[in-house]
C-alpha positions as CSV (number, residue, x, y, z in Angstrom):
1,M,-4.6,-11.0,1.6
2,K,-2.4,-8.5,-0.3
3,Y,-2.9,-5.2,-0.7
4,L,-2.0,-2.7,-3.6
5,V,-1.0,0.7,-1.3
6,I,0.2,3.8,-3.2
7,N,1.2,6.7,-1.4
8,K,0.6,9.7,-3.6
9,G,2.5,12.1,-1.9
10,P,2.2,14.9,0.1
11,R,-1.5,15.9,1.3
12,P,-2.9,19.2,-0.4
13,G,-1.0,22.2,1.3
14,V,1.5,20.3,2.6
15,K,5.4,21.1,1.5
16,P,7.9,18.5,1.8
17,A,10.0,20.8,4.2
18,D,7.0,20.7,6.6
19,I,7.6,16.9,7.0
20,P,10.2,16.7,10.1
21,L,13.6,14.8,9.0
22,A,13.4,12.8,12.0
23,A,9.8,11.4,10.8
24,L,11.4,11.0,7.5
25,Q,14.1,8.7,8.8
26,A,12.0,6.6,11.1
27,T,9.3,5.7,8.3
28,R,12.6,4.9,6.2
29,D,13.5,2.3,8.9
30,F,9.6,1.2,9.6
31,L,9.2,0.5,6.0
32,K,12.5,-1.2,5.6
33,A,11.5,-3.3,8.5
34,K,8.3,-4.3,7.4
35,R,10.2,-5.2,3.7
36,A,12.4,-7.6,6.1
37,D,9.9,-9.1,7.9
38,G,7.6,-9.8,4.6
39,T,4.8,-7.5,5.5
40,I,5.3,-5.6,2.1
41,D,6.4,-7.5,-0.4
42,C,7.9,-4.9,-2.4
43,M,7.9,-1.1,-2.5
44,Y,9.1,1.4,-5.3
45,A,9.1,5.3,-4.8
46,F,7.8,7.4,-7.7
47,A,10.2,10.3,-9.1
48,T,8.2,13.0,-7.9
49,A,6.7,12.4,-4.7
50,G,5.1,9.3,-2.9
51,G,5.4,5.7,-3.8
52,V,3.7,2.5,-4.4
53,A,3.7,-1.0,-2.1
54,I,2.3,-4.6,-2.2
55,V,1.6,-4.9,1.3
56,N,0.4,-8.1,3.5
57,A,-2.0,-8.2,6.2
58,S,-4.8,-10.6,7.1
59,T,-7.3,-8.5,7.6
60,H,-8.0,-4.6,6.8
61,E,-8.1,-3.5,10.1
62,D,-4.6,-5.5,10.4
63,L,-3.6,-3.2,7.3
64,M,-4.4,0.2,9.2
65,P,-1.4,0.2,11.9
66,L,0.9,0.1,8.6
67,L,-0.8,2.8,7.3
68,R,-0.1,4.9,10.6
69,N,3.6,5.5,10.1
70,P,5.6,8.5,11.4
71,T,4.7,10.4,8.4
72,A,1.3,9.0,7.5
73,G,-0.3,12.2,8.8
74,F,1.3,14.1,6.0
75,S,0.6,11.8,3.2
76,E,-2.5,10.9,1.1
77,F,-3.3,7.2,0.1
78,E,-5.1,5.1,-1.9
79,V,-5.7,1.2,-1.3
80,H,-6.7,-1.3,-3.1
81,P,-7.2,-5.1,-2.1
82,L,-5.9,-7.6,-4.5
83,C,-6.8,-10.6,-5.9
84,D,-4.9,-13.8,-7.2
85,F,-5.3,-13.7,-11.3
86,E,-5.4,-17.1,-12.1
87,K,-8.5,-17.4,-9.3
88,S,-9.9,-13.8,-10.5
89,F,-10.4,-15.2,-13.8
90,D,-11.6,-18.7,-13.3
91,S,-14.3,-17.2,-11.0
92,L,-15.2,-15.1,-13.9
93,I,-15.2,-17.8,-16.5
94,A,-17.2,-20.2,-14.2
95,M,-19.8,-17.3,-13.9
96,R,-20.0,-16.6,-17.3
97,Q,-20.4,-20.7,-17.8
98,K,-23.0,-20.4,-15.1
99,L,-25.1,-18.0,-17.3
100,G,-24.9,-19.9,-20.3
101,Q,-22.7,-17.3,-22.2
């Protein structure tokens, strides 16, 4: 399954200076390794803070460790499971046809 993972940036009350430098470096290295092994298709940073990634995981439970990187406790996440575009539309069209619309 593919997931859209949005890191909304620091949790309320967390200042960037609160995040240890070693944790930032470890998270960078962790995410680079996950991109290199294909777990992460792509990732982009927002200019203001946080970022977005397309992540591959077999189950929701397999996704959880990916969200528990060294800076995860400082960040707020939003996660959305993704569907194949064509399959999604094919399903919608089939449903409408079944309803006679």
